N, CA, C and O atoms as a DFTB+ gen file, in Angstrom:
436 C
 N C O
     1  1      31.326      22.800     -22.327
     2  2      30.580      23.185     -23.506
     3  2      29.307      23.907     -23.073
     4  3      28.712      23.584     -22.045
     5  1      28.911      24.867     -23.860
     6  2      27.702      25.624     -23.582
     7  2      26.469      24.813     -23.980
     8  3      26.459      24.163     -25.025
     9  1      25.438      24.854     -23.147
    10  2      24.178      24.161     -23.435
    11  2      23.025      25.118     -23.156
    12  3      23.048      25.872     -22.184
    13  1      22.017      25.076     -24.022
    14  2      20.809      25.883     -23.867
    15  2      19.660      24.975     -23.454
    16  3      19.560      23.837     -23.912
    17  1      18.790      25.489     -22.581
    18  2      17.658      24.711     -22.071
    19  2      16.368      25.348     -22.572
    20  3      16.078      26.508     -22.280
    21  1      15.601      24.572     -23.330
    22  2      14.309      25.016     -23.852
    23  2      13.229      24.138     -23.229
    24  3      13.340      22.912     -23.242
    25  1      12.191      24.755     -22.688
    26  2      11.060      24.008     -22.142
    27  2       9.790      24.629     -22.687
    28  3       9.570      25.835     -22.583
    29  1       8.952      23.768     -23.276
    30  2       7.681      24.192     -23.870
    31  2       7.888      25.366     -24.827
    32  3       7.123      26.331     -24.825
    33  1       8.939      25.262     -25.644
    34  2       9.191      26.231     -26.705
    35  2       9.899      27.508     -26.293
    36  3      10.130      28.378     -27.133
    37  1      10.257      27.642     -24.999
    38  2      10.914      28.868     -24.538
    39  2      12.310      28.569     -24.014
    40  3      12.538      27.545     -23.370
    41  1      13.238      29.472     -24.298
    42  2      14.570      29.390     -23.715
    43  2      14.456      29.761     -22.247
    44  3      14.032      30.872     -21.928
    45  1      14.829      28.851     -21.337
    46  2      14.699      29.124     -19.911
    47  2      16.045      29.225     -19.199
    48  3      16.089      29.582     -18.022
    49  1      17.130      28.920     -19.882
    50  2      18.427      29.054     -19.247
    51  2      19.539      28.464     -20.086
    52  3      19.308      27.819     -21.109
    53  1      20.759      28.705     -19.617
    54  2      21.912      28.070     -20.242
    55  2      22.891      27.654     -19.163
    56  3      22.890      28.186     -18.053
    57  1      23.729      26.687     -19.518
    58  2      24.665      26.147     -18.534
    59  2      25.923      25.665     -19.243
    60  3      25.965      25.559     -20.469
    61  1      26.928      25.380     -18.460
    62  2      28.177      24.826     -18.970
    63  2      28.265      23.361     -18.568
    64  3      28.020      23.014     -17.413
    65  1      28.612      22.507     -19.516
    66  2      28.754      21.083     -19.250
    67  2      30.170      20.640     -19.579
    68  3      30.754      21.071     -20.574
    69  1      30.713      19.776     -18.736
    70  2      32.029      19.204     -18.978
    71  2      31.901      17.777     -19.465
    72  3      30.804      17.303     -19.760
    73  1      33.023      17.101     -19.545
    74  2      33.006      15.706     -19.965
    75  2      32.254      14.876     -18.923
    76  3      32.156      15.254     -17.755
    77  1      31.734      13.755     -19.369
    78  2      30.939      12.872     -18.515
    79  2      31.659      11.534     -18.419
    80  3      32.142      11.005     -19.420
    81  1      31.726      10.993     -17.211
    82  2      32.340       9.686     -17.015
    83  2      31.275       8.608     -17.038
    84  3      30.331       8.640     -16.248
    85  1      31.427       7.655     -17.944
    86  2      30.509       6.521     -18.052
    87  2      31.352       5.255     -18.077
    88  3      32.155       5.058     -18.989
    89  1      31.170       4.398     -17.078
    90  2      31.920       3.149     -16.958
    91  2      33.429       3.388     -17.051
    92  3      34.149       2.632     -17.703
    93  1      33.890       4.442     -16.396
    94  2      35.313       4.717     -16.332
    95  2      35.905       5.411     -17.552
    96  3      37.110       5.659     -17.593
    97  1      35.083       5.726     -18.541
    98  2      35.569       6.418     -19.726
    99  2      34.963       7.813     -19.791
   100  3      33.837       8.033     -19.345
   101  1      35.718       8.750     -20.348
   102  2      35.251      10.124     -20.469
   103  2      34.649      10.366     -21.850
   104  3      35.218       9.970     -22.867
   105  1      33.492      11.021     -21.869
   106  2      32.786      11.329     -23.113
   107  2      32.397      12.802     -23.121
   108  3      32.129      13.372     -22.064
   109  1      32.361      13.426     -24.295
   110  2      31.844      14.794     -24.353
   111  2      30.355      14.782     -24.049
   112  3      29.684      13.777     -24.285
   113  1      29.824      15.898     -23.524
   114  2      28.395      15.929     -23.174
   115  2      27.501      15.832     -24.403
   116  3      27.882      16.229     -25.504
   117  1      26.311      15.299     -24.189
   118  2      25.292      15.231     -25.230
   119  2      24.061      15.992     -24.751
   120  3      23.862      16.190     -23.553
   121  1      23.247      16.410     -25.702
   122  2      21.994      17.065     -25.364
   123  2      20.937      16.049     -24.972
   124  3      21.169      14.841     -25.010
   125  1      19.783      16.555     -24.600
   126  2      18.633      15.711     -24.275
   127  2      17.415      16.256     -25.005
   128  3      17.209      17.468     -25.067
   129  1      16.617      15.361     -25.553
   130  2      15.343      15.719     -26.171
   131  2      14.262      14.969     -25.398
   132  3      14.212      13.740     -25.428
   133  1      13.401      15.709     -24.710
   134  2      12.361      15.129     -23.857
   135  2      11.129      14.837     -24.706
   136  3      10.467      15.750     -25.199
   137  1      10.836      13.561     -24.866
   138  2       9.798      13.067     -25.762
   139  2       8.597      12.574     -24.965
   140  3       8.748      11.769     -24.046
   141  1       7.394      13.059     -25.316
   142  2       6.165      12.600     -24.664
   143  2       5.652      11.358     -25.388
   144  3       5.368      11.425     -26.584
   145  1       5.527      10.223     -24.691
   146  2       5.068       9.004     -25.350
   147  2       3.586       9.034     -25.713
   148  3       3.134       8.198     -26.495
   149  1       2.814       9.986     -25.159
   150  2       1.385      10.053     -25.449
   151  2       1.083      10.862     -26.713
   152  3       0.320      10.417     -27.570
   153  1       1.681      12.046     -26.826
   154  2       1.364      12.908     -27.977
   155  2       2.491      12.986     -29.000
   156  3       2.283      13.484     -30.106
   157  1       3.670      12.506     -28.651
   158  2       4.787      12.509     -29.589
   159  2       5.566      13.808     -29.651
   160  3       6.512      13.915     -30.431
   161  1       5.195      14.800     -28.851
   162  2       5.909      16.074     -28.861
   163  2       7.272      15.954     -28.194
   164  3       7.443      15.204     -27.232
   165  1       8.229      16.694     -28.710
   166  2       9.470      16.945     -27.986
   167  2       9.216      18.263     -27.283
   168  3       9.309      19.331     -27.888
   169  1       8.896      18.181     -26.003
   170  2       8.410      19.339     -25.247
   171  2       9.526      20.100     -24.534
   172  3       9.313      21.215     -24.058
   173  1      10.706      19.503     -24.460
   174  2      11.853      20.198     -23.856
   175  2      13.129      19.675     -24.496
   176  3      13.186      18.552     -24.996
   177  1      14.153      20.528     -24.466
   178  2      15.456      20.133     -25.016
   179  2      16.567      20.772     -24.204
   180  3      16.448      21.902     -23.730
   181  1      17.635      20.032     -24.057
   182  2      18.907      20.598     -23.623
   183  2      19.810      20.451     -24.835
   184  3      20.164      19.338     -25.223
   185  1      20.178      21.567     -25.426
   186  2      20.922      21.573     -26.685
   187  2      22.383      21.892     -26.402
   188  3      22.704      22.966     -25.893
   189  1      23.259      20.963     -26.731
   190  2      24.696      21.169     -26.609
   191  2      25.231      21.427     -28.015
   192  3      25.061      20.608     -28.918
   193  1      25.871      22.564     -28.182
   194  2      26.328      22.983     -29.507
   195  2      27.216      21.925     -30.157
   196  3      28.153      21.416     -29.543
   197  1      26.900      21.605     -31.413
   198  2      27.669      20.664     -32.237
   199  2      27.733      19.252     -31.670
   200  3      28.665      18.508     -31.973
   201  1      26.754      18.874     -30.849
   202  2      26.717      17.534     -30.274
   203  2      25.329      16.936     -30.488
   204  3      24.345      17.672     -30.551
   205  1      25.239      15.615     -30.600
   206  2      23.932      14.977     -30.750
   207  2      23.132      15.035     -29.458
   208  3      23.666      15.343     -28.392
   209  1      21.843      14.734     -29.573
   210  2      20.965      14.664     -28.405
   211  2      20.487      13.241     -28.205
   212  3      20.327      12.484     -29.163
   213  1      20.263      12.888     -26.961
   214  2      19.723      11.594     -26.582
   215  2      18.251      11.789     -26.228
   216  3      17.905      12.741     -25.528
   217  1      17.388      10.903     -26.702
   218  2      15.959      10.997     -26.387
   219  2      15.696      10.507     -24.969
   220  3      16.234       9.486     -24.540
   221  1      14.857      11.256     -24.246
   222  2      14.427      10.892     -22.902
   223  2      12.903      10.862     -22.935
   224  3      12.270      11.861     -23.276
   225  1      12.310       9.723     -22.583
   226  2      10.863       9.583     -22.642
   227  2      10.245       9.940     -21.298
   228  3      10.270       9.151     -20.353
   229  1       9.688      11.150     -21.234
   230  2       8.965      11.640     -20.063
   231  2       7.751      12.397     -20.586
   232  3       7.897      13.212     -21.496
   233  1       6.563      12.159     -20.047
   234  2       5.372      12.834     -20.550
   235  2       5.465      14.355     -20.436
   236  3       6.151      14.895     -19.568
   237  1       4.760      15.017     -21.331
   238  2       4.648      16.465     -21.249
   239  2       3.690      16.826     -20.109
   240  3       3.088      15.944     -19.496
   241  1       3.555      18.100     -19.834
   242  2       2.689      18.580     -18.749
   243  2       1.231      18.130     -18.962
   244  3       0.554      17.776     -17.996
   245  1       0.744      18.140     -20.207
   246  2      -0.651      17.755     -20.479
   247  2      -0.918      16.291     -20.210
   248  3      -2.046      15.914     -19.893
   249  1       0.112      15.452     -20.333
   250  2      -0.098      14.012     -20.204
   251  2       0.503      13.431     -18.927
   252  3       0.776      12.233     -18.846
   253  1       0.702      14.281     -17.945
   254  2       1.201      13.812     -16.642
   255  2       0.170      12.880     -16.014
   256  3      -1.000      13.236     -15.878
   257  1       0.617      11.675     -15.629
   258  2      -0.290      10.703     -15.019
   259  2       0.279      10.037     -13.782
   260  3      -0.473       9.487     -12.978
   261  1       1.587      10.075     -13.615
   262  2       2.211       9.253     -12.599
   263  2       3.292      10.042     -11.864
   264  3       4.097      10.710     -12.513
   265  1       3.337       9.987     -10.539
   266  2       4.326      10.779      -9.790
   267  2       5.768      10.363     -10.043
   268  3       6.679      11.164      -9.838
   269  1       5.996       9.138     -10.480
   270  2       7.365       8.682     -10.699
   271  2       7.902       9.092     -12.064
   272  3       9.110       9.014     -12.290
   273  1       7.052       9.522     -12.968
   274  2       7.453      10.096     -14.254
   275  2       6.753      11.431     -14.357
   276  3       5.778      11.557     -15.098
   277  1       7.223      12.432     -13.631
   278  2       6.507      13.710     -13.520
   279  2       6.451      14.464     -14.845
   280  3       7.455      15.004     -15.311
   281  1       5.281      14.492     -15.432
   282  2       5.094      15.183     -16.700
   283  2       5.469      16.649     -16.605
   284  3       5.099      17.338     -15.655
   285  1       6.206      17.115     -17.595
   286  2       6.606      18.507     -17.629
   287  2       7.832      18.824     -16.807
   288  3       8.166      19.998     -16.642
   289  1       8.524      17.812     -16.281
   290  2       9.740      18.031     -15.494
   291  2      10.941      17.473     -16.247
   292  3      10.890      16.370     -16.791
   293  1      12.021      18.246     -16.272
   294  2      13.235      17.767     -16.945
   295  2      14.212      17.101     -15.973
   296  3      15.308      16.711     -16.376
   297  1      13.829      16.964     -14.700
   298  2      14.728      16.402     -13.705
   299  2      14.983      14.919     -13.982
   300  3      14.042      14.132     -14.085
   301  1      16.258      14.541     -14.103
   302  2      16.660      13.157     -14.328
   303  2      17.589      12.741     -13.190
   304  3      18.776      13.067     -13.211
   305  1      17.071      12.037     -12.214
   306  2      17.847      11.723     -11.015
   307  2      19.101      10.914     -11.328
   308  3      20.080      10.996     -10.587
   309  1      19.095      10.145     -12.394
   310  2      20.239       9.306     -12.744
   311  2      21.316      10.079     -13.513
   312  3      22.367       9.515     -13.819
   313  1      21.079      11.348     -13.828
   314  2      22.043      12.185     -14.563
   315  2      22.591      13.255     -13.613
   316  3      22.306      14.442     -13.775
   317  1      23.377      12.826     -12.626
   318  2      23.813      13.737     -11.558
   319  2      24.589      14.941     -12.066
   320  3      24.303      16.069     -11.662
   321  1      25.570      14.727     -12.948
   322  2      26.382      15.854     -13.425
   323  2      25.529      16.857     -14.201
   324  3      25.695      18.069     -14.062
   325  1      24.627      16.340     -15.007
   326  2      23.755      17.208     -15.800
   327  2      22.842      18.024     -14.886
   328  3      22.688      19.229     -15.089
   329  1      22.238      17.389     -13.888
   330  2      21.332      18.095     -12.985
   331  2      22.083      19.092     -12.104
   332  3      21.544      20.147     -11.769
   333  1      23.315      18.770     -11.727
   334  2      24.114      19.684     -10.906
   335  2      24.480      20.954     -11.674
   336  3      24.766      21.986     -11.066
   337  1      24.472      20.884     -12.992
   338  2      24.835      22.044     -13.817
   339  2      23.648      22.951     -14.134
   340  3      23.837      24.027     -14.702
   341  1      22.423      22.539     -13.777
   342  2      21.255      23.366     -14.097
   343  2      21.358      24.725     -13.407
   344  3      21.725      24.800     -12.235
   345  1      21.033      25.800     -14.133
   346  2      21.092      27.132     -13.531
   347  2      19.943      27.352     -12.546
   348  3      18.935      26.647     -12.595
   349  1      20.099      28.343     -11.641
   350  2      19.093      28.576     -10.594
   351  2      17.668      28.767     -11.115
   352  3      16.727      28.261     -10.502
   353  1      17.483      29.480     -12.223
   354  2      16.127      29.713     -12.717
   355  2      15.465      28.415     -13.186
   356  3      14.243      28.290     -13.107
   357  1      16.236      27.464     -13.665
   358  2      15.675      26.174     -14.075
   359  2      15.374      25.327     -12.842
   360  3      14.354      24.640     -12.798
   361  1      16.246      25.370     -11.851
   362  2      15.974      24.655     -10.600
   363  2      14.709      25.186      -9.932
   364  3      13.914      24.411      -9.400
   365  1      14.520      26.506      -9.960
   366  2      13.302      27.098      -9.382
   367  2      12.074      26.622     -10.143
   368  3      11.048      26.326      -9.530
   369  1      12.158      26.542     -11.467
   370  2      11.050      26.054     -12.282
   371  2      10.742      24.595     -11.940
   372  3       9.577      24.210     -11.844
   373  1      11.783      23.790     -11.756
   374  2      11.596      22.381     -11.408
   375  2      10.928      22.233     -10.036
   376  3      10.033      21.405      -9.868
   377  1      11.357      23.025      -9.069
   378  2      10.743      22.970      -7.735
   379  2       9.266      23.328      -7.816
   380  3       8.427      22.684      -7.187
   381  1       8.951      24.363      -8.598
   382  2       7.557      24.776      -8.760
   383  2       6.744      23.668      -9.431
   384  3       5.627      23.375      -9.003
   385  1       7.290      23.058     -10.471
   386  2       6.571      21.992     -11.174
   387  2       6.309      20.807     -10.245
   388  3       5.215      20.243     -10.266
   389  1       7.286      20.425      -9.439
   390  2       7.094      19.297      -8.526
   391  2       6.098      19.633      -7.422
   392  3       5.370      18.753      -6.963
   393  1       6.055      20.891      -6.988
   394  2       5.041      21.313      -6.015
   395  2       3.645      21.240      -6.638
   396  3       2.690      20.837      -5.974
   397  1       3.526      21.628      -7.908
   398  2       2.240      21.529      -8.614
   399  2       1.788      20.068      -8.688
   400  3       0.618      19.761      -8.461
   401  1       2.719      19.176      -9.005
   402  2       2.388      17.747      -9.104
   403  2       1.920      17.232      -7.735
   404  3       0.946      16.483      -7.651
   405  1       2.603      17.626      -6.690
   406  2       2.216      17.243      -5.324
   407  2       0.795      17.697      -5.025
   408  3       0.003      16.937      -4.468
   409  1       0.465      18.943      -5.394
   410  2      -0.886      19.478      -5.179
   411  2      -1.908      18.733      -6.030
   412  3      -3.005      18.434      -5.558
   413  1      -1.556      18.427      -7.290
   414  2      -2.472      17.685      -8.180
   415  2      -2.841      16.333      -7.588
   416  3      -3.961      15.855      -7.768
   417  1      -1.909      15.726      -6.891
   418  2      -2.141      14.403      -6.316
   419  2      -2.737      14.473      -4.923
   420  3      -2.796      13.459      -4.228
   421  1      -3.178      15.647      -4.504
   422  2      -3.810      15.805      -3.204
   423  2      -2.834      15.728      -2.045
   424  3      -3.214      15.360      -0.934
   425  1      -1.581      16.072      -2.298
   426  2      -0.582      16.081      -1.237
   427  2      -0.093      14.707      -0.826
   428  3       0.499      14.554       0.242
   429  1      -0.332      13.699      -1.665
   430  2       0.086      12.337      -1.336
   431  2       0.910      11.792      -2.494
   432  3       0.492      11.833      -3.651
   433  1       2.064      11.292      -2.166
   434  2       2.893      10.611      -3.191
   435  2       3.034       9.159      -2.879
   436  3       3.690       8.429      -3.622
């Protein structure tokens, strides 16, 4: 299924998603809505056509406070299939964002 990736109000890429295996069962892919617990904004979305979205609570870029919940990053280490499907331009954006976070923290994680 086709999925569109929006971050901070801009379309940054699209990808193809297949079925997902959860506890041995196959499910169609779902979107993700990245929700900031501080300001309440949905600052990023992965939209899968005609499918619901699951809320993911990760701070937006303005409310980044902790290296383990990197504000402004859509990377979800526990969602391997979803992350493997990200297009190169989104992966480049993620690498840049994580480098910024590293610099913000003075090069120490």
